[in-house]
N, C-alpha and C positions, 0 to 999 in steps of 0.2 A: 819678681821672679817670672819666669816665663812657663806656661802649662808644659806638661810633660810631653815627649815626642809622640806620636804616635804609630801603632804599627799596623798594617791590613786592615785602615779604617777603624781602629779601636786605640783609646787611651790604655794605658798600662794602670792607671789611677780611676777608680769610683770610690768617692769619699762617701759613706754612710754614716748618718748619723752622729753629727759634728757637736749638737749640744750636749751639755753636760758631762764634758769628758775633760774637766779641768786637771784632775790629778792622775788618772790612769790611760792615759791616752798617749800614743805615741808622738814624740815632740816632731813638729813640721820638717826639720832637718832631716831628721830619720827617715819620715816617710819621702820626702824628696829624694835620699839615696836609693831606698826599696825600690822607686819609680825609676830611677836609673838602672837599679840592677836587672829590674824586670825586662825593661825595652832591651838592653843591651844581650839579655838571654834570647828575648823573641827575635831579636835581628841576627844574631851570631849562631845560636843553636839551633833556633825553628827558621830558620832563612827560607829554606827550600818546601816548608811546610804548609800546611794549611791552620796548625794551631797556632793560639795565640795564648799567654797568660796574662790576666787581671787580677789587679791588686785591689782589694775592698779592705778598708779601715773601719774598727768600730773598737773603741775604749783602747786597752792595750795588746788588742788582737790585728793580726794580718791573715785575712782570709784570701788564698789564692783559690781564683777561679781558671776556668781553662774554656776557652771559645774552640771547639772542635770543627767548625765551620757550620753549624748549625744555627738553629734560629735564637738559640739563648745560652749563655754559657754556663758551664756547671760548677758546682764545687769541687776541688780536689783535695785541698786540706788548710788546716789552720795553725799560723804561727803565733806564739805568745811571746810579746816582747820583753825582756830581761833586761835591757838597758845595755848589752851588748850586742853588736852585729853579728858574733860569730856564735852567739850560744841560744837562738830562737828554741824555744820549746814548742816542738813538732807534734800534730794530732792530723792523722787520716782521717778524711771521710769516708764514712762506708754507706754505700746506697743503699745496702741489705736493710740498715736502722733509719737511714736519714738522719745519721749524728755524728760528731767528731768524736774519734777514739784515741785521746793521747796515749794510753797504755797499751795500742796494739801494735805489737812487733813483728807479727809473722804475715807479712806480703810482700808480693814483688816490689823491689826498690829500696825496701826498708834500709839497705846498707849504706844509701847516697841521701839517708837524713842526720846531716852530721850538726847540726845547730846552724847550717847557713842558709840563706833564703835560695843560691843557687843549689844547694845539695836538695833542698824541699821541693823544686822544680824537678831535677831530675827524678828524684822517687817518684814523683806524679806520672813523670812520662811512663815510666817502667810500669806503675800499679794501673794506671788505665790507660793502656797502649789505643 
């Protein structure tokens, strides 16, 4: 398989810590689909923008980071894989605490968090403009 397409000098994939992830990890074919979804979102939705989403995987989690044209991409949200591409469990990153909050439901963009990766990225765009 070829590596994912890059956008604005970044690949949407950054795989973190692949050892010891046998039973609780996101399958490789699902990771490839995730990267395709993020690359398409970066290309189609953020085409005229300086922002880019980046995926980082660890265990059964997908961490969505966003490069806003700065020196280092920042965390936006965490999604837990449930086995269904339309039912990811969303947790927003709160910079005030430096943690992910799965029970947080009052933030700009909350309505976009619908269990999909696209919804999580739209939510992040509104939460962190």
